[in-house]
GUSELO-288444 format. One record per residue: residue number from 1; x, y, z of N, C-alpha, C in turn. Coordinates in nm, 2 decimals. Example, Ala and Ser with C-alpha at 12.3 -4.5 7.8 and 13.67 -1.06 7.14 Angstrom:
BEGIN
REC     i       nX       nY       nZ      caX      caY      caZ       cX       cY       cZ
REC     1     1.32    -0.57     0.78     1.23    -0.45     0.78     1.32    -0.33     0.78
REC     2     1.28    -0.22     0.71     1.37    -0.11     0.71     1.29     0.00     0.79
***
This chain:
BEGIN
REC     i       nX       nY       nZ      caX      caY      caZ       cX       cY       cZ
REC     1    -1.57    -2.06    -1.04    -1.53    -1.99    -0.91    -1.50    -1.84    -0.93
REC     2    -1.56    -1.76    -0.85    -1.53    -1.61    -0.86    -1.40    -1.58    -0.80
REC     3    -1.35    -1.46    -0.84    -1.22    -1.42    -0.80    -1.20    -1.41    -0.65
REC     4    -1.30    -1.37    -0.57    -1.29    -1.36    -0.43    -1.27    -1.50    -0.37
REC     5    -1.36    -1.59    -0.41    -1.35    -1.73    -0.36    -1.22    -1.79    -0.40
REC     6    -1.16    -1.75    -0.51    -1.03    -1.81    -0.55    -0.92    -1.76    -0.46
REC     7    -0.92    -1.63    -0.43    -0.83    -1.57    -0.33    -0.84    -1.64    -0.19
REC     8    -0.97    -1.66    -0.16    -0.99    -1.72    -0.03    -0.94    -1.87    -0.02
REC     9    -0.96    -1.94    -0.13    -0.92    -2.08    -0.14    -0.76    -2.09    -0.14
REC    10    -0.70    -1.99    -0.20    -0.55    -1.99    -0.20    -0.49    -1.94    -0.06
REC    11    -0.58    -1.90     0.03    -0.53    -1.86     0.16    -0.46    -1.72     0.16
REC    12    -0.50    -1.64     0.07    -0.44    -1.50     0.05    -0.50    -1.40     0.14
REC    13    -0.63    -1.42     0.18    -0.70    -1.31     0.25    -0.67    -1.33     0.40
REC    14    -0.62    -1.22     0.46    -0.59    -1.22     0.60    -0.69    -1.14     0.68
REC    15    -0.71    -1.01     0.66    -0.80    -0.93     0.73    -0.88    -0.84     0.63
REC    16    -1.01    -0.81     0.67    -1.09    -0.74     0.58    -1.19    -0.65     0.66
REC    17    -1.23    -0.53     0.60    -1.32    -0.45     0.67    -1.46    -0.49     0.66
REC    18    -1.50    -0.53     0.55    -1.64    -0.57     0.53    -1.64    -0.68     0.42
REC    19    -1.65    -0.80     0.46    -1.63    -0.91     0.36    -1.74    -0.91     0.25
REC    20    -1.86    -0.89     0.28    -1.97    -0.89     0.18    -1.95    -0.78     0.08
REC    21    -1.92    -0.66     0.12    -1.89    -0.54     0.03    -1.77    -0.56    -0.06
REC    22    -1.66    -0.61     0.00    -1.54    -0.63    -0.08    -1.56    -0.74    -0.18
REC    23    -1.63    -0.85    -0.14    -1.66    -0.96    -0.22    -1.74    -0.92    -0.34
REC    24    -1.84    -0.84    -0.32    -1.93    -0.79    -0.43    -1.85    -0.70    -0.52
REC    25    -1.77    -0.62    -0.47    -1.69    -0.52    -0.55    -1.60    -0.60    -0.65
REC    26    -1.52    -0.69    -0.60    -1.42    -0.75    -0.68    -1.48    -0.86    -0.77
REC    27    -1.59    -0.93    -0.73    -1.65    -1.03    -0.81    -1.73    -0.97    -0.93
REC    28    -1.78    -0.85    -0.91    -1.85    -0.78    -1.01    -1.76    -0.70    -1.10
REC    29    -1.63    -0.69    -1.07    -1.54    -0.61    -1.15    -1.55    -0.46    -1.13
REC    30    -1.61    -0.42    -1.01    -1.63    -0.28    -0.98    -1.53    -0.22    -0.88
REC    31    -1.43    -0.30    -0.85    -1.32    -0.25    -0.76    -1.22    -0.16    -0.83
REC    32    -1.20    -0.04    -0.78    -1.09     0.04    -0.82    -1.00     0.05    -0.70
REC    33    -0.90    -0.04    -0.70    -0.82    -0.07    -0.58    -0.68    -0.02    -0.60
REC    34    -0.62     0.01    -0.49    -0.47     0.05    -0.50    -0.39    -0.03    -0.40
REC    35    -0.26    -0.05    -0.44    -0.16    -0.11    -0.36    -0.04    -0.01    -0.37
REC    36     0.02     0.02    -0.25     0.13     0.11    -0.25     0.26     0.04    -0.24
REC    37     0.36     0.09    -0.31     0.50     0.04    -0.31     0.60     0.15    -0.28
REC    38     0.66     0.15    -0.16     0.76     0.25    -0.13     0.89     0.21    -0.19
REC    39     0.96     0.30    -0.25     1.09     0.27    -0.33     1.21     0.26    -0.24
REC    40     1.21     0.16    -0.15     1.32     0.14    -0.06     1.45     0.09    -0.12
REC    41     1.44     0.04    -0.24     1.56    -0.01    -0.31     1.54     0.02    -0.46
REC    42     1.64    -0.02    -0.54     1.63     0.01    -0.69     1.57    -0.11    -0.76
REC    43     1.52    -0.21    -0.69     1.46    -0.33    -0.75     1.34    -0.38    -0.66
REC    44     1.24    -0.43    -0.72     1.14    -0.50    -0.65     1.20    -0.63    -0.59
REC    45     1.15    -0.67    -0.48     1.20    -0.79    -0.42     1.09    -0.90    -0.42
REC    46     1.12    -1.02    -0.38     1.03    -1.13    -0.38     0.91    -1.10    -0.29
REC    47     0.92    -1.02    -0.19     0.81    -0.99    -0.11     0.70    -0.91    -0.18
REC    48     0.74    -0.83    -0.28     0.64    -0.76    -0.36     0.56    -0.85    -0.45
REC    49     0.61    -0.97    -0.48     0.55    -1.05    -0.58     0.41    -1.09    -0.54
REC    50     0.38    -1.11    -0.41     0.25    -1.14    -0.37     0.15    -1.03    -0.41
REC    51     0.19    -0.91    -0.39     0.10    -0.80    -0.43     0.08    -0.79    -0.58
REC    52     0.19    -0.82    -0.65     0.18    -0.81    -0.80     0.09    -0.93    -0.85
REC    53     0.10    -1.04    -0.79     0.01    -1.16    -0.82    -0.14    -1.12    -0.80
REC    54    -0.16    -1.06    -0.68    -0.30    -1.02    -0.65    -0.35    -0.92    -0.75
REC    55    -0.27    -0.82    -0.78    -0.31    -0.71    -0.87    -0.34    -0.77    -1.01
REC    56    -0.25    -0.86    -1.06    -0.28    -0.92    -1.19    -0.40    -1.00    -1.19
REC    57    -0.43    -1.08    -1.09    -0.55    -1.16    -1.09    -0.67    -1.07    -1.09
REC    58    -0.67    -0.97    -1.01    -0.79    -0.88    -1.00    -0.81    -0.80    -1.13
REC    59    -0.70    -0.77    -1.20    -0.71    -0.70    -1.33    -0.77    -0.79    -1.43
REC    60    -0.73    -0.92    -1.43    -0.79    -1.02    -1.52    -0.94    -1.04    -1.50
REC    61    -0.98    -1.01    -1.37    -1.13    -1.02    -1.34    -1.20    -0.89    -1.36
REC    62    -1.14    -0.80    -1.44    -1.20    -0.67    -1.49    -1.21    -0.57    -1.38
REC    63    -1.13    -0.58    -1.28    -1.11    -0.47    -1.18    -1.00    -0.38    -1.22
REC    64    -1.00    -0.26    -1.17    -0.90    -0.15    -1.21    -0.80    -0.13    -1.10
REC    65    -0.67    -0.17    -1.13    -0.56    -0.15    -1.03    -0.51    -0.01    -1.04
REC    66    -0.48     0.05    -0.93    -0.41     0.17    -0.92    -0.28     0.14    -0.84
REC    67    -0.17     0.15    -0.91    -0.03     0.13    -0.85     0.01     0.26    -0.80
REC    68     0.04     0.27    -0.67     0.09     0.39    -0.61     0.24     0.37    -0.57
REC    69     0.32     0.45    -0.64     0.47     0.45    -0.61     0.49     0.56    -0.50
REC    70     0.56     0.52    -0.39     0.57     0.61    -0.28     0.69     0.71    -0.29
REC    71     0.69     0.79    -0.39     0.79     0.89    -0.40     0.78     1.00    -0.29
REC    72     0.67     1.01    -0.23     0.65     1.10    -0.12     0.67     1.03     0.02
REC    73     0.60     0.92     0.04     0.62     0.85     0.16     0.76     0.79     0.18
REC    74     0.83     0.77     0.07     0.97     0.72     0.07     1.06     0.82     0.15
REC    75     1.02     0.94     0.16     1.10     1.04     0.23     1.09     1.02     0.38
REC    76     0.99     0.95     0.42     0.96     0.93     0.57     1.00     0.79     0.61
REC    77     0.95     0.68     0.54     0.98     0.55     0.58     0.88     0.49     0.67
REC    78     0.83     0.37     0.63     0.72     0.30     0.71     0.78     0.22     0.82
REC    79     0.74     0.25     0.95     0.80     0.18     1.06     0.73     0.04     1.08
REC    80     0.63     0.01     1.01     0.56    -0.12     1.03     0.65    -0.24     1.01
REC    81     0.65    -0.33     1.12     0.73    -0.45     1.11     0.88    -0.43     1.13
REC    82     0.92    -0.31     1.17     1.07    -0.29     1.18     1.11    -0.26     1.32
REC    83     1.23    -0.30     1.36     1.28    -0.28     1.49     1.37    -0.15     1.49
REC    84     1.40    -0.09     1.38     1.48     0.03     1.37     1.43     0.12     1.26
REC    85     1.48     0.24     1.26     1.44     0.34     1.16     1.51     0.31     1.03
REC    86     1.43     0.33     0.92     1.49     0.30     0.79     1.60     0.41     0.76
REC    87     1.69     0.37     0.67     1.79     0.46     0.62     1.73     0.57     0.54
REC    88     1.77     0.69     0.57     1.71     0.81     0.50     1.77     0.81     0.36
REC    89     1.69     0.84     0.26     1.73     0.85     0.12     1.71     0.99     0.08
REC    90     1.80     1.04    -0.01     1.78     1.17    -0.07     1.68     1.16    -0.19
REC    91     1.64     1.28    -0.24     1.54     1.28    -0.35     1.59     1.21    -0.47
REC    92     1.72     1.22    -0.50     1.77     1.16    -0.63     1.76     1.01    -0.62
REC    93     1.79     0.95    -0.51     1.79     0.81    -0.49     1.64     0.76    -0.50
REC    94     1.55     0.84    -0.43     1.41     0.80    -0.43     1.35     0.81    -0.57
REC    95     1.39     0.91    -0.65     1.34     0.92    -0.79     1.39     0.81    -0.87
REC    96     1.52     0.78    -0.85     1.58     0.67    -0.93     1.51     0.54    -0.90
REC    97     1.49     0.51    -0.77     1.42     0.38    -0.74     1.28     0.38    -0.79
REC    98     1.21     0.49    -0.79     1.07     0.50    -0.84     1.07     0.46    -0.99
REC    99     1.17     0.51    -1.06     1.18     0.48    -1.21     1.21     0.33    -1.23
REC   100     1.29     0.27    -1.15     1.32     0.13    -1.16     1.19     0.05    -1.13
REC   101     1.12     0.08    -1.03     0.99     0.01    -1.00     0.90     0.02    -1.11
REC   102     0.88     0.14    -1.17     0.79     0.16    -1.28     0.82     0.07    -1.40
REC   103     0.95     0.06    -1.43     0.99    -0.02    -1.54     0.97    -0.17    -1.52
REC   104     0.99    -0.21    -1.40     0.97    -0.35    -1.37     0.82    -0.39    -1.37
REC   105     0.74    -0.30    -1.31     0.60    -0.33    -1.30     0.53    -0.34    -1.43
REC   106     0.58    -0.27    -1.53     0.52    -0.27    -1.66     0.53    -0.40    -1.73
REC   107     0.62    -0.49    -1.67     0.63    -0.62    -1.73     0.52    -0.72    -1.68
REC   108     0.45    -0.68    -1.57     0.35    -0.76    -1.51     0.21    -0.71    -1.53
REC   109     0.19    -0.58    -1.52     0.06    -0.51    -1.51     0.04    -0.43    -1.64
REC   110    -0.08    -0.44    -1.70    -0.12    -0.36    -1.82    -0.16    -0.22    -1.78
REC   111    -0.09    -0.12    -1.82    -0.12     0.02    -1.80    -0.17     0.09    -1.92
REC   112    -0.26     0.19    -1.91    -0.31     0.26    -2.02    -0.46     0.29    -2.00
REC   113    -0.52     0.35    -2.10    -0.66     0.39    -2.10    -0.75     0.26    -2.07
REC   114    -0.84     0.27    -1.97    -0.93     0.16    -1.93    -0.85     0.04    -1.88
REC   115    -0.73     0.06    -1.84    -0.64    -0.05    -1.78    -0.60     0.00    -1.65
REC   116    -0.48    -0.04    -1.61    -0.42     0.00    -1.48    -0.37     0.15    -1.48
REC   117    -0.37     0.21    -1.36    -0.32     0.34    -1.35    -0.20     0.34    -1.26
REC   118    -0.10     0.42    -1.29     0.01     0.44    -1.20     0.02     0.58    -1.16
REC   119     0.04     0.60    -1.03     0.05     0.74    -0.97     0.17     0.74    -0.87
REC   120     0.22     0.86    -0.84     0.33     0.88    -0.75     0.28     0.97    -0.65
REC   121     0.28     0.93    -0.52     0.23     1.02    -0.42     0.32     1.14    -0.39
REC   122     0.43     1.15    -0.45     0.51     1.27    -0.44     0.44     1.39    -0.51
REC   123     0.35     1.36    -0.60     0.28     1.46    -0.67     0.18     1.54    -0.59
REC   124     0.14     1.48    -0.48     0.05     1.56    -0.39     0.11     1.57    -0.25
REC   125     0.18     1.48    -0.20     0.23     1.49    -0.06     0.34     1.60    -0.04
REC   126     0.43     1.61    -0.14     0.54     1.70    -0.12     0.50     1.85    -0.13
REC   127     0.38     1.87    -0.18     0.33     2.01    -0.19     0.23     2.05    -0.08
REC   128     0.21     1.96     0.01     0.11     1.99     0.12     0.16     2.10     0.21
REC   129     0.07     2.18     0.26     0.10     2.28     0.36     0.09     2.22     0.50
REC   130     0.19     2.23     0.58     0.19     2.15     0.70     0.08     2.19     0.80
REC   131     0.05     2.32     0.82    -0.05     2.37     0.91    -0.19     2.33     0.85
REC   132    -0.21     2.34     0.72    -0.33     2.30     0.66    -0.36     2.15     0.68
REC   133    -0.25     2.07     0.67    -0.27     1.93     0.69    -0.30     1.89     0.83
REC   134    -0.24     1.96     0.92    -0.27     1.94     1.07    -0.42     1.97     1.09
REC   135    -0.47     2.08     1.04    -0.61     2.12     1.06    -0.71     2.03     0.99
REC   136    -0.68     2.00     0.86    -0.78     1.93     0.78    -0.77     1.77     0.80
REC   137    -0.65     1.72     0.83    -0.64     1.58     0.84    -0.60     1.53     0.98
REC   138    -0.50     1.60     1.04    -0.46     1.57     1.18    -0.57     1.57     1.28
REC   139    -0.67     1.66     1.26    -0.78     1.66     1.36    -0.87     1.54     1.35
REC   140    -0.85     1.46     1.25    -0.93     1.33     1.24    -0.87     1.21     1.30
REC   141    -0.75     1.23     1.36    -0.68     1.12     1.42    -0.67     1.13     1.57
REC   142    -0.68     1.02     1.64    -0.67     1.01     1.78    -0.53     0.96     1.81
REC   143    -0.45     1.03     1.89    -0.31     0.99     1.92    -0.32     0.86     2.01
REC   144    -0.42     0.85     2.09    -0.44     0.73     2.17    -0.46     0.61     2.09
REC   145    -0.54     0.62     1.98    -0.56     0.51     1.89    -0.44     0.47     1.81
REC   146    -0.36     0.58     1.77    -0.24     0.56     1.69    -0.14     0.48     1.78
REC   147    -0.13     0.52     1.90    -0.03     0.45     1.99    -0.06     0.30     2.01
REC   148    -0.19     0.27     2.00    -0.23     0.13     2.02    -0.21     0.05     1.89
REC   149    -0.18     0.11     1.78    -0.17     0.04     1.65    -0.05    -0.05     1.65
REC   150    -0.08    -0.17     1.59     0.02    -0.28     1.59     0.15    -0.23     1.52
REC   151     0.14    -0.14     1.42     0.26    -0.10     1.34     0.36    -0.02     1.43
REC   152     0.31     0.03     1.54     0.40     0.11     1.63     0.45     0.04     1.75
REC   153     0.38    -0.07     1.79     0.40    -0.13     1.92     0.55    -0.17     1.94
REC   154     0.60    -0.24     1.84     0.74    -0.30     1.86     0.85    -0.19     1.86
REC   155     0.81    -0.07     1.82     0.91     0.04     1.82     0.90     0.13     1.95
REC   156     0.80     0.11     2.03     0.79     0.20     2.14     0.90     0.18     2.24
REC   157     0.95     0.06     2.26     1.06     0.04     2.36     1.19     0.11     2.31
REC   158     1.22     0.08     2.19     1.35     0.14     2.13     1.34     0.28     2.10
REC   159     1.22     0.33     2.07     1.20     0.47     2.04     1.14     0.48     1.90
REC   160     1.04     0.56     1.88     0.97     0.59     1.76     0.99     0.73     1.73
REC   161     1.05     0.77     1.62     1.07     0.91     1.58     0.94     0.97     1.54
REC   162     0.93     1.10     1.56     0.81     1.18     1.52     0.79     1.17     1.37
REC   163     0.91     1.16     1.30     0.90     1.15     1.15     0.82     1.02     1.11
REC   164     0.86     0.91     1.17     0.79     0.78     1.14     0.64     0.78     1.19
REC   165     0.62     0.85     1.31     0.49     0.86     1.36     0.39     0.91     1.26
REC   166     0.43     1.00     1.18     0.35     1.06     1.08     0.31     0.97     0.96
REC   167     0.38     0.86     0.95     0.36     0.77     0.83     0.22     0.73     0.81
REC   168     0.15     0.69     0.92     0.01     0.65     0.92    -0.08     0.76     0.86
REC   169    -0.05     0.88     0.90    -0.13     0.99     0.85    -0.11     1.01     0.70
REC   170     0.01     1.00     0.65     0.05     1.01     0.51    -0.02     0.90     0.43
REC   171    -0.01     0.78     0.48    -0.08     0.67     0.40    -0.23     0.68     0.40
REC   172    -0.28     0.72     0.51    -0.43     0.75     0.51    -0.47     0.86     0.41
REC   173    -0.38     0.96     0.41    -0.41     1.07     0.31    -0.40     1.02     0.17
REC   174    -0.31     0.93     0.14    -0.30     0.87     0.01    -0.44     0.81    -0.03
REC   175    -0.49     0.73     0.05    -0.62     0.66     0.03    -0.73     0.77     0.00
REC   176    -0.73     0.87     0.09    -0.83     0.98     0.08    -0.81     1.05    -0.06
REC   177    -0.69     1.08    -0.10    -0.66     1.15    -0.22    -0.71     1.06    -0.34
REC   178    -0.67     0.93    -0.34    -0.71     0.85    -0.45    -0.86     0.83    -0.45
REC   179    -0.93     0.83    -0.34    -1.07     0.81    -0.34    -1.14     0.93    -0.40
REC   180    -1.09     1.05    -0.37    -1.16     1.18    -0.42    -1.12     1.21    -0.56
REC   181    -1.00     1.17    -0.61    -0.95     1.20    -0.74    -0.96     1.09    -0.84
REC   182    -0.96     0.96    -0.80    -0.97     0.85    -0.89    -1.08     0.75    -0.86
REC   183    -1.17     0.79    -0.77    -1.28     0.70    -0.73    -1.23     0.56    -0.67
REC   184    -1.12     0.56    -0.61    -1.06     0.44    -0.55    -1.15     0.40    -0.43
REC   185    -1.20     0.28    -0.43    -1.29     0.23    -0.33    -1.24     0.12    -0.24
REC   186    -1.11     0.08    -0.27    -1.06    -0.03    -0.20    -0.90    -0.03    -0.19
REC   187    -0.85    -0.06    -0.08    -0.70    -0.07    -0.06    -0.66    -0.21    -0.02
REC   188    -0.56    -0.26    -0.09    -0.50    -0.39    -0.05    -0.35    -0.36     0.00
REC   189    -0.31    -0.45     0.08    -0.17    -0.44     0.13    -0.14    -0.56     0.22
REC   190    -0.01    -0.57     0.26     0.03    -0.68     0.34    -0.03    -0.67     0.48
REC   191    -0.03    -0.78     0.55    -0.10    -0.79     0.68    -0.04    -0.70     0.78
REC   192     0.08    -0.66     0.77     0.15    -0.57     0.86     0.10    -0.42     0.84
REC   193     0.02    -0.40     0.73    -0.03    -0.26     0.70    -0.17    -0.24     0.75
REC   194    -0.23    -0.33     0.83    -0.37    -0.32     0.87    -0.40    -0.19     0.94
REC   195    -0.32    -0.15     1.03    -0.35    -0.03     1.11    -0.35     0.09     1.02
REC   196    -0.25     0.10     0.93    -0.24     0.22     0.84    -0.36     0.22     0.74
REC   197    -0.40     0.10     0.70    -0.51     0.09     0.60    -0.65     0.13     0.67
REC   198    -0.67     0.08     0.79    -0.79     0.12     0.86    -0.80     0.27     0.88
REC   199    -0.68     0.33     0.91    -0.68     0.48     0.92    -0.72     0.55     0.80
REC   200    -0.69     0.49     0.68    -0.73     0.55     0.55    -0.88     0.54     0.53
REC   201    -0.94     0.42     0.56    -1.08     0.40     0.55    -1.16     0.49     0.64
REC   202    -1.10     0.51     0.76    -1.17     0.59     0.86    -1.16     0.74     0.82
REC   203    -1.05     0.78     0.77    -1.04     0.92     0.72    -1.14     0.95     0.61
REC   204    -1.15     0.86     0.52    -1.25     0.88     0.41    -1.39     0.89     0.46
REC   205    -1.42     0.81     0.56    -1.56     0.81     0.62    -1.58     0.95     0.69
REC   206    -1.48     0.99     0.76    -1.50     1.12     0.83    -1.50     1.24     0.74
REC   207    -1.42     1.24     0.63    -1.42     1.35     0.55    -1.53     1.36     0.44
REC   208    -1.57     1.24     0.40    -1.67     1.24     0.29    -1.80     1.17     0.32
REC   209    -1.81     1.09     0.43    -1.93     1.02     0.46    -1.94     0.89     0.38
REC   210    -1.85     0.86     0.30    -1.85     0.74     0.21    -1.77     0.62     0.28
REC   211    -1.81     0.50     0.23    -1.74     0.39     0.28    -1.63     0.35     0.18
REC   212    -1.51     0.32     0.23    -1.40     0.27     0.14    -1.34     0.16     0.22
REC   213    -1.31     0.05     0.16    -1.27    -0.07     0.23    -1.12    -0.10     0.21
REC   214    -1.08    -0.19     0.30    -0.94    -0.24     0.31    -0.94    -0.39     0.32
REC   215    -0.84    -0.45     0.26    -0.82    -0.59     0.28    -0.67    -0.62     0.28
REC   216    -0.62    -0.70     0.37    -0.48    -0.74     0.38    -0.46    -0.88     0.33
REC   217    -0.35    -0.91     0.27    -0.31    -1.04     0.23    -0.20    -1.10     0.32
REC   218    -0.19    -1.23     0.32    -0.09    -1.29     0.41     0.05    -1.26     0.36
REC   219     0.14    -1.24     0.45     0.27    -1.20     0.42     0.35    -1.32     0.37
REC   220     0.45    -1.29     0.29     0.54    -1.40     0.24     0.66    -1.39     0.34
REC   221     0.68    -1.49     0.42     0.78    -1.49     0.52     0.90    -1.58     0.49
REC   222     1.01    -1.55     0.54     1.13    -1.64     0.52     1.14    -1.74     0.63
REC   223     1.24    -1.82     0.64     1.25    -1.93     0.73     1.26    -1.89     0.87
REC   224     1.30    -1.76     0.90     1.30    -1.71     1.03     1.17    -1.64     1.08
REC   225     1.07    -1.65     0.99     0.94    -1.59     1.02     0.93    -1.44     1.00
REC   226     1.03    -1.39     0.93     1.03    -1.24     0.90     0.99    -1.21     0.76
REC   227     0.93    -1.10     0.74     0.88    -1.06     0.61     0.99    -1.05     0.51
REC   228     0.97    -1.11     0.39     1.07    -1.10     0.29     1.09    -0.96     0.24
REC   229     1.22    -0.92     0.23     1.25    -0.78     0.19     1.28    -0.69     0.31
REC   230     1.24    -0.74     0.44     1.26    -0.66     0.56     1.41    -0.64     0.58
REC   231     1.49    -0.74     0.55     1.64    -0.73     0.57     1.71    -0.70     0.44
REC   232     1.64    -0.63     0.35     1.70    -0.59     0.22     1.73    -0.71     0.14
REC   233     1.67    -0.82     0.16     1.69    -0.93     0.07     1.61    -0.91    -0.06
REC   234     1.67    -0.90    -0.17     1.61    -0.87    -0.30     1.62    -0.98    -0.40
REC   235     1.51    -0.98    -0.48     1.52    -1.07    -0.59     1.47    -0.99    -0.71
REC   236     1.56    -0.96    -0.80     1.53    -0.88    -0.91     1.43    -0.94    -1.00
REC   237     1.32    -0.87    -1.02     1.21    -0.93    -1.11     1.22    -0.88    -1.25
REC   238     1.32    -0.80    -1.28     1.32    -0.74    -1.41     1.33    -0.84    -1.53
REC   239     1.39    -0.95    -1.50     1.41    -1.05    -1.61     1.29    -1.14    -1.62
REC   240     1.19    -1.12    -1.54     1.07    -1.21    -1.55     0.99    -1.17    -1.67
REC   241     0.93    -1.27    -1.74     0.85    -1.24    -1.86     0.71    -1.19    -1.82
REC   242     0.65    -1.11    -1.90     0.52    -1.06    -1.87     0.41    -1.17    -1.86
REC   243     0.43    -1.27    -1.94     0.33    -1.38    -1.94     0.36    -1.49    -1.84
REC   244     0.45    -1.46    -1.74     0.48    -1.56    -1.64     0.35    -1.59    -1.57
REC   245     0.34    -1.72    -1.53     0.21    -1.76    -1.46     0.20    -1.69    -1.33
REC   246     0.09    -1.62    -1.30     0.07    -1.55    -1.18    -0.04    -1.62    -1.10
***
């Protein structure tokens, strides 16, 4: 059984931009894919474990993982799946959380030459010129389409800050940056990230004329039907062994 069919059989695949293209990429070991992790706490929680499992399985199938630590997007906060605005963190807390994530992830994923790559989007997002970003990237986005996105819908009644409204653009820019600098051709994420991920694929197509694909995996939910980690429920993964069955 190929890796795509295995993921399908396990019920992990939720939404996908082009099934045939994605299946061919990962079954042939030609996927250079990324998954983003915003440093909202000083430890990975159980909700991240689904993404780590997927990343490990794909790496064992000869695909190349790119772990993106959100040292830049962590300054904004993802509104997806939330009824209120995230607590603002200062740079010192964000940097500390990024370092904790990195240390824990190294227990699961193999990094190094011809292995997995780890990047921090603070390296490019924090140095962007705002007017240049508006002209080069903002012009590719339709506000009408953004307002229809599922990630914003549940916030419209209580109020969506302009800060959070920009998160989709930042995540899309991440995919574009990784595509142009690391040949990243695929993005994976939780099912609540679908709108943000489509925005990234669309931005790459508009800016480069190339196809870049997205696939979401089913969310790990608690007994109330809410995403694990949403209410700051954490499960420290630091003590897990690298050879734990994934």
